[in-house]
C-alpha positions, 0 to 999 in steps of 0.5 A: 443492692437494695435501698429503702425509702421509709415515708413518715409523713403524708400531708396535703403539703407533700410526702416526706421520708428517709432514704436509707442507703446501702452504707447505712447513711440516710438522706431526706426525701420530698415527694408530691402528696399521695393522690392515688398515683395520679400522673405528674401530681402524686407520689408513687405507690408503696412497693418494690421497684427496680431502679437504674441510671437515666439522664434527667433531661430537664436538669441535664445531669445523670439521675436514677429512674424508678422503673415499672411504676404502674401507669407512670413513667419517667419517675426519677430521683433528682435534685430539688428542695420543694414539692413544686420541684417535682412532677411525681419524682423523688427529691433527694435532700440532706434534711427536712425543714421549712421556708416560711410556711412551706415544708421542704428539703434542704441542701439538695445538691450536696445530698444528691451528690452523696446519693449518686456517689453511692449508687450512680451508674448502678441498678438497684432495688428500691423498697418503699414503705411506711414508717410505723407510727408515721404522720398522716395529716 
């Protein structure tokens, strides 16, 4: 199984993209800004990664771990709407939006359930790439 994370916006406020699932459905993603793969502060590099099931200890629920990220560990797909809800992980949402001046994702719990219903408990290959003509601010 293969899942594509297509990033379309890199900014000092975060990195935003679309997660394309095997069934063709898409979910929104929210990640930390790109800060040269800095631990707990940056999104992870573009590339191909194996992923597998893992318990999210802070949240107390089943999640998915991105494995073998260079110089990083414990990178998860998990729930969260705002960049501040991540320490380098990938937050899964239904769509993108804003609260005041803060860019964010919306309806994370619903999106994360859909994500886990599709891939939970399975290993898969994650392909992270940039969307052509993406926004870099």
